[in-house]
N, CA and C atoms of all chains as a GROMACS GRO file, in nm:
protein
  621
    1UNK      N    1   9.859  -4.632   4.682
    1UNK     CA    2   9.954  -4.618   4.573
    1UNK      C    3  10.090  -4.574   4.628
    2UNK      N    4  10.187  -4.663   4.619
    2UNK     CA    5  10.320  -4.628   4.673
    2UNK      C    6  10.406  -4.562   4.565
    3UNK      N    7  10.502  -4.484   4.614
    3UNK     CA    8  10.592  -4.414   4.522
    3UNK      C    9  10.705  -4.510   4.482
    4UNK      N   10  10.712  -4.540   4.350
    4UNK     CA   11  10.818  -4.631   4.303
    4UNK      C   12  10.954  -4.564   4.319
    5UNK      N   13  11.056  -4.649   4.333
    5UNK     CA   14  11.192  -4.596   4.354
    5UNK      C   15  11.235  -4.504   4.241
    6UNK      N   16  11.202  -4.545   4.119
    6UNK     CA   17  11.245  -4.468   4.002
    6UNK      C   18  11.187  -4.325   4.007
    7UNK      N   19  11.058  -4.316   4.046
    7UNK     CA   20  10.996  -4.183   4.054
    7UNK      C   21  11.049  -4.103   4.172
    8UNK      N   22  11.079  -4.175   4.281
    8UNK     CA   23  11.137  -4.109   4.398
    8UNK      C   24  11.271  -4.046   4.361
    9UNK      N   25  11.353  -4.122   4.287
    9UNK     CA   26  11.484  -4.070   4.244
    9UNK      C   27  11.467  -3.949   4.153
   10UNK      N   28  11.366  -3.956   4.063
   10UNK     CA   29  11.342  -3.843   3.974
   10UNK      C   30  11.309  -3.717   4.055
   11UNK      N   31  11.224  -3.735   4.156
   11UNK     CA   32  11.183  -3.621   4.238
   11UNK      C   33  11.301  -3.566   4.318
   12UNK      N   34  11.380  -3.656   4.376
   12UNK     CA   35  11.497  -3.612   4.456
   12UNK      C   36  11.596  -3.539   4.366
   13UNK      N   37  11.625  -3.597   4.249
   13UNK     CA   38  11.721  -3.532   4.155
   13UNK      C   39  11.667  -3.396   4.114
   14UNK      N   40  11.536  -3.390   4.087
   14UNK     CA   41  11.473  -3.264   4.049
   14UNK      C   42  11.490  -3.156   4.155
   15UNK      N   43  11.461  -3.194   4.280
   15UNK     CA   44  11.473  -3.098   4.391
   15UNK      C   45  11.618  -3.052   4.406
   16UNK      N   46  11.711  -3.149   4.397
   16UNK     CA   47  11.855  -3.114   4.410
   16UNK      C   48  11.899  -3.018   4.299
   17UNK      N   49  11.855  -3.046   4.177
   17UNK     CA   50  11.895  -2.961   4.065
   17UNK      C   51  11.833  -2.821   4.076
   18UNK      N   52  11.707  -2.815   4.118
   18UNK     CA   53  11.642  -2.685   4.134
   18UNK      C   54  11.714  -2.604   4.242
   19UNK      N   55  11.745  -2.673   4.355
   19UNK     CA   56  11.815  -2.604   4.464
   19UNK      C   57  11.950  -2.552   4.418
   20UNK      N   58  12.026  -2.641   4.348
   20UNK     CA   59  12.159  -2.595   4.304
   20UNK      C   60  12.146  -2.487   4.196
   21UNK      N   61  12.041  -2.491   4.117
   21UNK     CA   62  12.016  -2.386   4.019
   21UNK      C   63  11.994  -2.251   4.085
   22UNK      N   64  11.912  -2.254   4.192
   22UNK     CA   65  11.886  -2.130   4.268
   22UNK      C   66  12.015  -2.076   4.330
   23UNK      N   67  12.090  -2.170   4.391
   23UNK     CA   68  12.215  -2.131   4.456
   23UNK      C   69  12.311  -2.069   4.354
   24UNK      N   70  12.321  -2.133   4.238
   24UNK     CA   71  12.410  -2.081   4.133
   24UNK      C   72  12.366  -1.942   4.089
   25UNK      N   73  12.235  -1.926   4.074
   25UNK     CA   74  12.184  -1.795   4.029
   25UNK      C   75  12.210  -1.686   4.132
   26UNK      N   76  12.194  -1.721   4.261
   26UNK     CA   77  12.210  -1.622   4.367
   26UNK      C   78  12.359  -1.592   4.394
   27UNK      N   79  12.439  -1.701   4.407
   27UNK     CA   80  12.579  -1.685   4.448
   27UNK      C   81  12.674  -1.659   4.332
   28UNK      N   82  12.640  -1.709   4.216
   28UNK     CA   83  12.730  -1.686   4.102
   28UNK      C   84  12.647  -1.629   3.987
   29UNK      N   85  12.608  -1.506   4.003
   29UNK     CA   86  12.515  -1.445   3.907
   29UNK      C   87  12.573  -1.436   3.765
   30UNK      N   88  12.707  -1.450   3.756
   30UNK     CA   89  12.769  -1.446   3.622
   30UNK      C   90  12.742  -1.575   3.545
   31UNK      N   91  12.708  -1.682   3.622
   31UNK     CA   92  12.681  -1.813   3.558
   31UNK      C   93  12.530  -1.831   3.541
   32UNK      N   94  12.465  -1.730   3.484
   32UNK     CA   95  12.319  -1.733   3.472
   32UNK      C   96  12.272  -1.850   3.385
   33UNK      N   97  12.349  -1.882   3.281
   33UNK     CA   98  12.307  -1.990   3.190
   33UNK      C   99  12.307  -2.125   3.263
   34UNK      N  100  12.414  -2.149   3.339
   34UNK     CA  101  12.423  -2.276   3.412
   34UNK      C  102  12.309  -2.288   3.513
   35UNK      N  103  12.283  -2.179   3.584
   35UNK     CA  104  12.174  -2.176   3.682
   35UNK      C  105  12.040  -2.204   3.616
   36UNK      N  106  12.018  -2.140   3.501
   36UNK     CA  107  11.890  -2.158   3.430
   36UNK      C  108  11.876  -2.302   3.381
   37UNK      N  109  11.984  -2.357   3.326
   37UNK     CA  110  11.980  -2.496   3.277
   37UNK      C  111  11.948  -2.592   3.392
   38UNK      N  112  12.013  -2.569   3.506
   38UNK     CA  113  11.987  -2.654   3.624
   38UNK      C  114  11.841  -2.644   3.668
   39UNK      N  115  11.789  -2.521   3.668
   39UNK     CA  116  11.649  -2.500   3.709
   39UNK      C  117  11.553  -2.573   3.616
   40UNK      N  118  11.573  -2.554   3.485
   40UNK     CA  119  11.482  -2.615   3.387
   40UNK      C  120  11.491  -2.767   3.392
   41UNK      N  121  11.615  -2.819   3.396
   41UNK     CA  122  11.633  -2.964   3.400
   41UNK      C  123  11.572  -3.022   3.529
   42UNK      N  124  11.594  -2.953   3.640
   42UNK     CA  125  11.539  -2.997   3.768
   42UNK      C  126  11.387  -2.999   3.766
   43UNK      N  127  11.330  -2.896   3.705
   43UNK     CA  128  11.184  -2.888   3.693
   43UNK      C  129  11.132  -3.004   3.608
   44UNK      N  130  11.205  -3.035   3.499
   44UNK     CA  131  11.165  -3.145   3.411
   44UNK      C  132  11.167  -3.278   3.488
   45UNK      N  133  11.272  -3.301   3.569
   45UNK     CA  134  11.280  -3.424   3.649
   45UNK      C  135  11.164  -3.431   3.749
   46UNK      N  136  11.140  -3.319   3.814
   46UNK     CA  137  11.035  -3.313   3.917
   46UNK      C  138  10.897  -3.342   3.858
   47UNK      N  139  10.867  -3.272   3.748
   47UNK     CA  140  10.736  -3.289   3.683
   47UNK      C  141  10.721  -3.433   3.632
   48UNK      N  142  10.828  -3.486   3.569
   48UNK     CA  143  10.822  -3.624   3.518
   48UNK      C  144  10.795  -3.722   3.631
   49UNK      N  145  10.864  -3.704   3.743
   49UNK     CA  146  10.845  -3.792   3.859
   49UNK      C  147  10.701  -3.789   3.908
   50UNK      N  148  10.644  -3.669   3.922
   50UNK     CA  149  10.506  -3.658   3.972
   50UNK      C  150  10.404  -3.710   3.870
   51UNK      N  151  10.423  -3.673   3.744
   51UNK     CA  152  10.327  -3.714   3.640
   51UNK      C  153  10.325  -3.867   3.628
   52UNK      N  154  10.443  -3.927   3.626
   52UNK     CA  155  10.449  -4.074   3.611
   52UNK      C  156  10.393  -4.144   3.734
   53UNK      N  157  10.415  -4.085   3.851
   53UNK     CA  158  10.359  -4.141   3.974
   53UNK      C  159  10.206  -4.137   3.967
   54UNK      N  160  10.152  -4.022   3.923
   54UNK     CA  161  10.006  -4.005   3.915
   54UNK      C  162   9.947  -4.097   3.808
   55UNK      N  163  10.017  -4.108   3.694
   55UNK     CA  164   9.962  -4.181   3.582
   55UNK      C  165   9.971  -4.333   3.600
   56UNK      N  166  10.085  -4.383   3.645
   56UNK     CA  167  10.106  -4.528   3.649
   56UNK      C  168  10.096  -4.588   3.789
   57UNK      N  169  10.124  -4.508   3.891
   57UNK     CA  170  10.118  -4.562   4.027
   57UNK      C  171  10.208  -4.682   4.043
   58UNK      N  172  10.147  -4.797   4.079
   58UNK     CA  173  10.226  -4.919   4.097
   58UNK      C  174  10.238  -5.002   3.969
   59UNK      N  175  10.164  -4.961   3.865
   59UNK     CA  176  10.169  -5.036   3.739
   59UNK      C  177  10.301  -5.012   3.668
   60UNK      N  178  10.340  -5.108   3.581
   60UNK     CA  179  10.466  -5.086   3.510
   60UNK      C  180  10.457  -4.968   3.412
   61UNK      N  181  10.564  -4.889   3.407
   61UNK     CA  182  10.564  -4.773   3.316
   61UNK      C  183  10.582  -4.818   3.173
   62UNK      N  184  10.653  -4.928   3.156
   62UNK     CA  185  10.673  -4.978   3.020
   62UNK      C  186  10.661  -5.130   3.021
   63UNK      N  187  10.621  -5.183   2.907
   63UNK     CA  188  10.617  -5.328   2.892
   63UNK      C  189  10.666  -5.362   2.752
   64UNK      N  190  10.652  -5.487   2.712
   64UNK     CA  191  10.713  -5.524   2.583
   64UNK      C  192  10.649  -5.448   2.466
   65UNK      N  193  10.517  -5.419   2.476
   65UNK     CA  194  10.451  -5.345   2.366
   65UNK      C  195  10.505  -5.203   2.356
   66UNK      N  196  10.514  -5.134   2.470
   66UNK     CA  197  10.561  -4.996   2.466
   66UNK      C  198  10.708  -4.988   2.424
   67UNK      N  199  10.787  -5.088   2.467
   67UNK     CA  200  10.929  -5.088   2.428
   67UNK      C  201  10.944  -5.115   2.279
   68UNK      N  202  10.859  -5.205   2.227
   68UNK     CA  203  10.864  -5.237   2.084
   68UNK      C  204  10.828  -5.114   2.001
   69UNK      N  205  10.717  -5.049   2.039
   69UNK     CA  206  10.673  -4.929   1.967
   69UNK      C  207  10.780  -4.820   1.978
   70UNK      N  208  10.836  -4.806   2.098
   70UNK     CA  209  10.940  -4.704   2.119
   70UNK      C  210  11.062  -4.728   2.031
   71UNK      N  211  11.103  -4.855   2.022
   71UNK     CA  212  11.221  -4.888   1.941
   71UNK      C  213  11.196  -4.861   1.793
   72UNK      N  214  11.080  -4.905   1.744
   72UNK     CA  215  11.047  -4.878   1.604
   72UNK      C  216  11.038  -4.728   1.578
   73UNK      N  217  10.971  -4.658   1.671
   73UNK     CA  218  10.954  -4.512   1.658
   73UNK      C  219  11.089  -4.443   1.646
   74UNK      N  220  11.183  -4.484   1.733
   74UNK     CA  221  11.314  -4.418   1.731
   74UNK      C  222  11.391  -4.446   1.601
   75UNK      N  223  11.371  -4.564   1.546
   75UNK     CA  224  11.442  -4.592   1.420
   75UNK      C  225  11.383  -4.505   1.307
   76UNK      N  226  11.253  -4.481   1.310
   76UNK     CA  227  11.193  -4.391   1.211
   76UNK      C  228  11.241  -4.246   1.234
   77UNK      N  229  11.256  -4.210   1.361
   77UNK     CA  230  11.305  -4.076   1.394
   77UNK      C  231  11.446  -4.057   1.338
   78UNK      N  232  11.528  -4.159   1.352
   78UNK     CA  233  11.666  -4.153   1.301
   78UNK      C  234  11.664  -4.130   1.150
   79UNK      N  235  11.576  -4.203   1.081
   79UNK     CA  236  11.566  -4.187   0.935
   79UNK      C  237  11.518  -4.046   0.900
   80UNK      N  238  11.417  -3.998   0.973
   80UNK     CA  239  11.364  -3.863   0.949
   80UNK      C  240  11.475  -3.760   0.967
   81UNK      N  241  11.552  -3.776   1.075
   81UNK     CA  242  11.663  -3.683   1.101
   81UNK      C  243  11.764  -3.685   0.989
   82UNK      N  244  11.792  -3.805   0.940
   82UNK     CA  245  11.890  -3.818   0.830
   82UNK      C  246  11.841  -3.745   0.706
   83UNK      N  247  11.713  -3.770   0.669
   83UNK     CA  248  11.658  -3.703   0.550
   83UNK      C  249  11.652  -3.552   0.569
   84UNK      N  250  11.616  -3.510   0.690
   84UNK     CA  251  11.605  -3.367   0.718
   84UNK      C  252  11.742  -3.299   0.702
   85UNK      N  253  11.844  -3.361   0.759
   85UNK     CA  254  11.978  -3.301   0.750
   85UNK      C  255  12.031  -3.308   0.607
   86UNK      N  256  11.998  -3.414   0.538
   86UNK     CA  257  12.035  -3.427   0.398
   86UNK      C  258  11.972  -3.312   0.317
   87UNK      N  259  11.843  -3.286   0.347
   87UNK     CA  260  11.773  -3.176   0.280
   87UNK      C  261  11.836  -3.042   0.313
   88UNK      N  262  11.868  -3.022   0.440
   88UNK     CA  263  11.932  -2.895   0.483
   88UNK      C  264  12.066  -2.875   0.412
   89UNK      N  265  12.141  -2.984   0.401
   89UNK     CA  266  12.272  -2.975   0.335
   89UNK      C  267  12.258  -2.929   0.190
   90UNK      N  268  12.166  -2.992   0.117
   90UNK     CA  269  12.151  -2.957  -0.025
   90UNK      C  270  12.092  -2.819  -0.044
   91UNK      N  271  12.001  -2.779   0.045
   91UNK     CA  272  11.945  -2.643   0.038
   91UNK      C  273  12.056  -2.540   0.056
   92UNK      N  274  12.147  -2.571   0.149
   92UNK     CA  275  12.260  -2.481   0.175
   92UNK      C  276  12.359  -2.484   0.059
   93UNK      N  277  12.387  -2.605   0.011
   93UNK     CA  278  12.486  -2.623  -0.096
   93UNK      C  279  12.442  -2.554  -0.225
   94UNK      N  280  12.314  -2.559  -0.253
   94UNK     CA  281  12.262  -2.498  -0.376
   94UNK      C  282  12.221  -2.352  -0.356
   95UNK      N  283  12.256  -2.298  -0.239
   95UNK     CA  284  12.225  -2.158  -0.206
   95UNK      C  285  12.076  -2.125  -0.209
   96UNK      N  286  11.994  -2.224  -0.180
   96UNK     CA  287  11.848  -2.200  -0.178
   96UNK      C  288  11.808  -2.147  -0.041
   97UNK      N  289  11.863  -2.207   0.063
   97UNK     CA  290  11.833  -2.164   0.200
   97UNK      C  291  11.961  -2.171   0.282
   98UNK      N  292  12.004  -2.056   0.329
   98UNK     CA  293  12.128  -2.055   0.409
   98UNK      C  294  12.093  -2.028   0.554
   99UNK      N  295  12.118  -2.128   0.636
   99UNK     CA  296  12.088  -2.113   0.780
   99UNK      C  297  12.220  -2.114   0.857
  100UNK      N  298  12.220  -2.042   0.967
  100UNK     CA  299  12.338  -2.044   1.054
  100UNK      C  300  12.343  -2.177   1.129
  101UNK      N  301  12.458  -2.204   1.190
  101UNK     CA  302  12.475  -2.331   1.263
  101UNK      C  303  12.371  -2.344   1.374
  102UNK      N  304  12.354  -2.235   1.450
  102UNK     CA  305  12.261  -2.240   1.564
  102UNK      C  306  12.119  -2.274   1.519
  103UNK      N  307  12.072  -2.205   1.414
  103UNK     CA  308  11.934  -2.227   1.369
  103UNK      C  309  11.920  -2.369   1.311
  104UNK      N  310  12.020  -2.412   1.234
  104UNK     CA  311  12.014  -2.547   1.176
  104UNK      C  312  12.009  -2.652   1.288
  105UNK      N  313  12.091  -2.633   1.391
  105UNK     CA  314  12.091  -2.728   1.503
  105UNK      C  315  11.959  -2.724   1.579
  106UNK      N  316  11.909  -2.600   1.602
  106UNK     CA  317  11.782  -2.586   1.675
  106UNK      C  318  11.669  -2.652   1.597
  107UNK      N  319  11.667  -2.632   1.464
  107UNK     CA  320  11.564  -2.693   1.380
  107UNK      C  321  11.573  -2.846   1.387
  108UNK      N  322  11.696  -2.897   1.384
  108UNK     CA  323  11.715  -3.042   1.390
  108UNK      C  324  11.662  -3.097   1.523
  109UNK      N  325  11.691  -3.025   1.630
  109UNK     CA  326  11.642  -3.069   1.762
  109UNK      C  327  11.490  -3.074   1.764
  110UNK      N  328  11.428  -2.968   1.709
  110UNK     CA  329  11.281  -2.962   1.706
  110UNK      C  330  11.225  -3.077   1.622
  111UNK      N  331  11.282  -3.098   1.503
  111UNK     CA  332  11.233  -3.205   1.414
  111UNK      C  333  11.248  -3.342   1.481
  112UNK      N  334  11.363  -3.367   1.542
  112UNK     CA  335  11.386  -3.496   1.606
  112UNK      C  336  11.291  -3.518   1.725
  113UNK      N  337  11.275  -3.413   1.805
  113UNK     CA  338  11.189  -3.427   1.924
  113UNK      C  339  11.043  -3.442   1.884
  114UNK      N  340  10.997  -3.361   1.787
  114UNK     CA  341  10.857  -3.366   1.746
  114UNK      C  342  10.827  -3.499   1.676
  115UNK      N  343  10.919  -3.545   1.590
  115UNK     CA  344  10.891  -3.671   1.519
  115UNK      C  345  10.895  -3.790   1.615
  116UNK      N  346  10.979  -3.782   1.719
  116UNK     CA  347  10.983  -3.890   1.818
  116UNK      C  348  10.845  -3.909   1.881
  117UNK      N  349  10.778  -3.798   1.907
  117UNK     CA  350  10.645  -3.804   1.968
  117UNK      C  351  10.543  -3.855   1.866
  118UNK      N  352  10.551  -3.796   1.745
  118UNK     CA  353  10.454  -3.828   1.641
  118UNK      C  354  10.456  -3.976   1.602
  119UNK      N  355  10.575  -4.031   1.586
  119UNK     CA  356  10.587  -4.170   1.542
  119UNK      C  357  10.540  -4.269   1.646
  120UNK      N  358  10.519  -4.222   1.770
  120UNK     CA  359  10.474  -4.315   1.872
  120UNK      C  360  10.324  -4.305   1.898
  121UNK      N  361  10.265  -4.189   1.864
  121UNK     CA  362  10.123  -4.169   1.893
  121UNK      C  363  10.037  -4.269   1.815
  122UNK      N  364  10.061  -4.279   1.684
  122UNK     CA  365   9.977  -4.365   1.599
  122UNK      C  366   9.985  -4.514   1.639
  123UNK      N  367  10.106  -4.573   1.648
  123UNK     CA  368  10.110  -4.715   1.687
  123UNK      C  369  10.056  -4.742   1.827
  124UNK      N  370  10.071  -4.645   1.918
  124UNK     CA  371  10.016  -4.665   2.052
  124UNK      C  372   9.864  -4.674   2.046
  125UNK      N  373   9.802  -4.594   1.956
  125UNK     CA  374   9.655  -4.600   1.943
  125UNK      C  375   9.612  -4.724   1.867
  126UNK      N  376   9.693  -4.763   1.770
  126UNK     CA  377   9.660  -4.878   1.686
  126UNK      C  378   9.678  -5.009   1.763
  127UNK      N  379   9.775  -5.012   1.854
  127UNK     CA  380   9.797  -5.132   1.934
  127UNK      C  381   9.932  -5.195   1.909
  128UNK      N  382   9.975  -5.196   1.783
  128UNK     CA  383  10.102  -5.260   1.750
  128UNK      C  384  10.165  -5.188   1.633
  129UNK      N  385  10.290  -5.220   1.607
  129UNK     CA  386  10.363  -5.152   1.501
  129UNK      C  387  10.331  -5.213   1.365
  130UNK      N  388  10.290  -5.341   1.363
  130UNK     CA  389  10.265  -5.409   1.235
  130UNK      C  390  10.127  -5.378   1.181
  131UNK      N  391   9.469  -6.221   1.346
  131UNK     CA  392   9.477  -6.305   1.464
  131UNK      C  393   9.361  -6.273   1.558
  132UNK      N  394   9.302  -6.378   1.613
  132UNK     CA  395   9.197  -6.360   1.712
  132UNK      C  396   9.240  -6.427   1.842
  133UNK      N  397   9.182  -6.380   1.950
  133UNK     CA  398   9.219  -6.444   2.077
  133UNK      C  399   9.094  -6.480   2.156
  134UNK      N  400   9.111  -6.574   2.245
  134UNK     CA  401   8.999  -6.613   2.333
  134UNK      C  402   9.034  -6.577   2.478
  135UNK      N  403   9.120  -6.475   2.490
  135UNK     CA  404   9.165  -6.436   2.624
  135UNK      C  405   9.046  -6.389   2.710
  136UNK      N  406   8.960  -6.309   2.648
  136UNK     CA  407   8.845  -6.254   2.723
  136UNK      C  408   8.759  -6.368   2.779
  137UNK      N  409   8.734  -6.466   2.694
  137UNK     CA  410   8.652  -6.581   2.733
  137UNK      C  411   8.717  -6.659   2.849
  138UNK      N  412   8.843  -6.686   2.835
  138UNK     CA  413   8.915  -6.761   2.938
  138UNK      C  414   8.930  -6.679   3.066
  139UNK      N  415   8.942  -6.547   3.048
  139UNK     CA  416   8.955  -6.459   3.165
  139UNK      C  417   8.824  -6.460   3.244
  140UNK      N  418   8.713  -6.462   3.171
  140UNK     CA  419   8.582  -6.465   3.237
  140UNK      C  420   8.565  -6.596   3.314
  141UNK      N  421   8.616  -6.704   3.257
  141UNK     CA  422   8.604  -6.836   3.322
  141UNK      C  423   8.671  -6.838   3.460
  142UNK      N  424   8.783  -6.769   3.470
  142UNK     CA  425   8.853  -6.769   3.600
  142UNK      C  426   8.824  -6.641   3.680
  143UNK      N  427   8.722  -6.567   3.634
  143UNK     CA  428   8.677  -6.444   3.703
  143UNK      C  429   8.793  -6.349   3.732
  144UNK      N  430   8.862  -6.317   3.626
  144UNK     CA  431   8.978  -6.228   3.641
  144UNK      C  432   8.955  -6.101   3.561
  145UNK      N  433   8.990  -5.988   3.618
  145UNK     CA  434   8.974  -5.862   3.543
  145UNK      C  435   9.099  -5.840   3.455
  146UNK      N  436   9.084  -5.744   3.362
  146UNK     CA  437   9.200  -5.711   3.276
  146UNK      C  438   9.316  -5.662   3.362
  147UNK      N  439   9.280  -5.586   3.463
  147UNK     CA  440   9.380  -5.530   3.554
  147UNK      C  441   9.456  -5.641   3.628
  148UNK      N  442   9.379  -5.740   3.676
  148UNK     CA  443   9.442  -5.853   3.748
  148UNK      C  444   9.539  -5.926   3.657
  149UNK      N  445   9.492  -5.953   3.534
  149UNK     CA  446   9.576  -6.026   3.440
  149UNK      C  447   9.702  -5.946   3.406
  150UNK      N  448   9.682  -5.816   3.385
  150UNK     CA  449   9.796  -5.729   3.353
  150UNK      C  450   9.900  -5.733   3.465
  151UNK      N  451   9.851  -5.727   3.588
  151UNK     CA  452   9.944  -5.730   3.703
  151UNK      C  453  10.017  -5.863   3.710
  152UNK      N  454   9.941  -5.970   3.685
  152UNK     CA  455  10.000  -6.103   3.695
  152UNK      C  456  10.109  -6.127   3.591
  153UNK      N  457  10.086  -6.076   3.469
  153UNK     CA  458  10.187  -6.100   3.364
  153UNK      C  459  10.280  -5.980   3.347
  154UNK      N  460  10.265  -5.880   3.437
  154UNK     CA  461  10.353  -5.763   3.442
  154UNK      C  462  10.358  -5.683   3.313
  155UNK      N  463  10.238  -5.649   3.264
  155UNK     CA  464  10.229  -5.557   3.150
  155UNK      C  465  10.126  -5.449   3.186
  156UNK      N  466  10.114  -5.348   3.100
  156UNK     CA  467  10.013  -5.246   3.122
  156UNK      C  468   9.875  -5.302   3.083
  157UNK      N  469   9.772  -5.243   3.144
  157UNK     CA  470   9.637  -5.291   3.115
  157UNK      C  471   9.601  -5.273   2.966
  158UNK      N  472   9.651  -5.165   2.905
  158UNK     CA  473   9.621  -5.141   2.763
  158UNK      C  474   9.672  -5.256   2.676
  159UNK      N  475   9.784  -5.315   2.718
  159UNK     CA  476   9.840  -5.426   2.640
  159UNK      C  477   9.742  -5.544   2.640
  160UNK      N  478   9.678  -5.567   2.755
  160UNK     CA  479   9.578  -5.675   2.763
  160UNK      C  480   9.459  -5.640   2.674
  161UNK      N  481   9.418  -5.513   2.676
  161UNK     CA  482   9.305  -5.469   2.591
  161UNK      C  483   9.336  -5.498   2.444
  162UNK      N  484   9.454  -5.456   2.398
  162UNK     CA  485   9.491  -5.478   2.258
  162UNK      C  486   9.510  -5.627   2.226
  163UNK      N  487   9.556  -5.702   2.325
  163UNK     CA  488   9.570  -5.847   2.306
  163UNK      C  489   9.433  -5.910   2.284
  164UNK      N  490   9.337  -5.870   2.367
  164UNK     CA  491   9.202  -5.927   2.356
  164UNK      C  492   9.136  -5.890   2.224
  165UNK      N  493   9.170  -5.772   2.174
  165UNK     CA  494   9.113  -5.728   2.046
  165UNK      C  495   9.186  -5.789   1.927
  166UNK      N  496   9.292  -5.862   1.955
  166UNK     CA  497   9.371  -5.922   1.847
  166UNK      C  498   9.454  -5.821   1.771
  167UNK      N  499   9.476  -5.705   1.831
  167UNK     CA  500   9.552  -5.600   1.762
  167UNK      C  501   9.701  -5.602   1.794
  168UNK      N  502   9.737  -5.680   1.894
  168UNK     CA  503   9.879  -5.685   1.931
  168UNK      C  504   9.931  -5.829   1.924
  169UNK      N  505  10.041  -5.845   1.853
  169UNK     CA  506  10.107  -5.976   1.844
  169UNK      C  507  10.206  -5.989   1.960
  170UNK      N  508  10.176  -6.070   2.060
  170UNK     CA  509  10.266  -6.076   2.176
  170UNK      C  510  10.390  -6.160   2.146
  171UNK      N  511  10.490  -6.144   2.229
  171UNK     CA  512  10.608  -6.231   2.219
  171UNK      C  513  10.568  -6.368   2.272
  172UNK      N  514  10.648  -6.466   2.242
  172UNK     CA  515  10.620  -6.602   2.289
  172UNK      C  516  10.618  -6.605   2.443
  173UNK      N  517  10.708  -6.523   2.502
  173UNK     CA  518  10.718  -6.517   2.648
  173UNK      C  519  10.587  -6.464   2.710
  174UNK      N  520  10.533  -6.356   2.650
  174UNK     CA  521  10.409  -6.299   2.704
  174UNK      C  522  10.292  -6.394   2.679
  175UNK      N  523  10.288  -6.453   2.559
  175UNK     CA  524  10.180  -6.547   2.527
  175UNK      C  525  10.181  -6.663   2.628
  176UNK      N  526  10.299  -6.711   2.660
  176UNK     CA  527  10.312  -6.821   2.756
  176UNK      C  528  10.266  -6.777   2.895
  177UNK      N  529  10.306  -6.654   2.933
  177UNK     CA  530  10.268  -6.603   3.066
  177UNK      C  531  10.115  -6.587   3.076
  178UNK      N  532  10.053  -6.538   2.969
  178UNK     CA  533   9.908  -6.519   2.970
  178UNK      C  534   9.839  -6.656   2.978
  179UNK      N  535   9.887  -6.749   2.897
  179UNK     CA  536   9.828  -6.884   2.897
  179UNK      C  537   9.840  -6.948   3.035
  180UNK      N  538   9.954  -6.930   3.097
  180UNK     CA  539   9.976  -6.987   3.230
  180UNK      C  540   9.884  -6.922   3.333
  181UNK      N  541   9.869  -6.789   3.323
  181UNK     CA  542   9.783  -6.717   3.418
  181UNK      C  543   9.638  -6.759   3.405
  182UNK      N  544   9.598  -6.799   3.282
  182UNK     CA  545   9.458  -6.836   3.259
  182UNK      C  546   9.439  -6.988   3.259
  183UNK      N  547   9.536  -7.060   3.309
  183UNK     CA  548   9.532  -7.208   3.313
  183UNK      C  549   9.495  -7.266   3.177
  184UNK      N  550   9.561  -7.218   3.077
  184UNK     CA  551   9.527  -7.261   2.942
  184UNK      C  552   9.656  -7.284   2.863
  185UNK      N  553   9.641  -7.300   2.731
  185UNK     CA  554   9.761  -7.315   2.648
  185UNK      C  555   9.760  -7.208   2.540
  186UNK      N  556   9.876  -7.182   2.483
  186UNK     CA  557   9.887  -7.079   2.378
  186UNK      C  558   9.796  -7.115   2.261
  187UNK      N  559   9.791  -7.243   2.226
  187UNK     CA  560   9.707  -7.289   2.115
  187UNK      C  561   9.559  -7.258   2.137
  188UNK      N  562   9.514  -7.271   2.263
  188UNK     CA  563   9.374  -7.244   2.293
  188UNK      C  564   9.342  -7.094   2.287
  189UNK      N  565   9.439  -7.014   2.327
  189UNK     CA  566   9.412  -6.869   2.340
  189UNK      C  567   9.426  -6.793   2.209
  190UNK      N  568   9.520  -6.833   2.126
  190UNK     CA  569   9.547  -6.754   2.005
  190UNK      C  570   9.507  -6.832   1.881
  191UNK      N  571   9.420  -6.770   1.802
  191UNK     CA  572   9.373  -6.834   1.679
  191UNK      C  573   9.422  -6.752   1.561
  192UNK      N  574   9.503  -6.813   1.480
  192UNK     CA  575   9.554  -6.742   1.362
  192UNK      C  576   9.462  -6.766   1.244
  193UNK      N  577   9.461  -6.667   1.152
  193UNK     CA  578   9.367  -6.670   1.039
  193UNK      C  579   9.378  -6.800   0.958
  194UNK      N  580   9.499  -6.849   0.936
  194UNK     CA  581   9.512  -6.971   0.855
  194UNK      C  582   9.463  -7.094   0.931
  195UNK      N  583   9.460  -7.087   1.063
  195UNK     CA  584   9.403  -7.197   1.142
  195UNK      C  585   9.253  -7.208   1.120
  196UNK      N  586   9.189  -7.089   1.105
  196UNK     CA  587   9.044  -7.086   1.090
  196UNK      C  588   9.000  -7.134   0.953
  197UNK      N  589   9.076  -7.094   0.849
  197UNK     CA  590   9.031  -7.120   0.713
  197UNK      C  591   9.052  -7.265   0.668
  198UNK      N  592   9.146  -7.334   0.728
  198UNK     CA  593   9.173  -7.470   0.682
  198UNK      C  594   9.167  -7.573   0.794
  199UNK      N  595   9.053  -7.586   0.860
  199UNK     CA  596   9.050  -7.681   0.970
  199UNK      C  597   9.063  -7.825   0.922
  200UNK      N  598   9.017  -7.853   0.797
  200UNK     CA  599   9.019  -7.992   0.748
  200UNK      C  600   9.162  -8.037   0.719
  201UNK      N  601   9.248  -7.938   0.691
  201UNK     CA  602   9.382  -7.973   0.648
  201UNK      C  603   9.472  -8.017   0.764
  202UNK      N  604   9.420  -8.004   0.886
  202UNK     CA  605   9.503  -8.045   1.000
  202UNK      C  606   9.524  -8.196   0.998
  203UNK      N  607   9.641  -8.238   1.028
  203UNK     CA  608   9.673  -8.381   1.028
  203UNK      C  609   9.676  -8.429   1.172
  204UNK      N  610   9.605  -8.532   1.199
  204UNK     CA  611   9.605  -8.587   1.334
  204UNK      C  612   9.683  -8.718   1.331
  205UNK      N  613   9.786  -8.724   1.410
  205UNK     CA  614   9.867  -8.845   1.413
  205UNK      C  615   9.812  -8.940   1.519
  206UNK      N  616   9.786  -9.061   1.476
  206UNK     CA  617   9.734  -9.161   1.570
  206UNK      C  618   9.831  -9.278   1.574
  207UNK      N  619   9.855  -9.326   1.693
  207UNK     CA  620   9.948  -9.441   1.706
  207UNK      C  621   9.888  -9.565   1.641
   0.00000   0.00000   0.00000
């Protein structure tokens, strides 16, 4: 099982980001947020590279079925996000639920990320979107 | 939709993995194709038919093809 170029790049980028994250944390301790972001992002790249290498090896990571399901899933995610934000707006406007900008944004990120996963699980098990 | 991919694959002694590699898709896609759960693009259907030395018509059977075999018109010179 050879390491595909795409996964190799993910691993290299991950290592570079982790290293620069460490350097930033050690040498510029005032920039703790930047260092932490670099560390976390680097770790995400590294783990993705290894997991995809282990899972797919030389096989294609995506094909027309996965791309089709992914595209449909994302369009449903967009709609979900729209309805969610619409709901948040009216809750705030009618003084039913008042959230700060940070919490509203964080909630939106969670809803978008979670629904992106959810909308793909079912069609992947079913086989197709139709 | 039903398919005869499994039957044709057995004829040429090809595994799902081999076919997937040949037509450059994931093995799961071949599994769902064989179960008739995935509607492939014309490009993939053509690639599968070519890999199995067959034709799209032989491999893919649509429900309306099954129910009305008498209604087919055969043109003769």
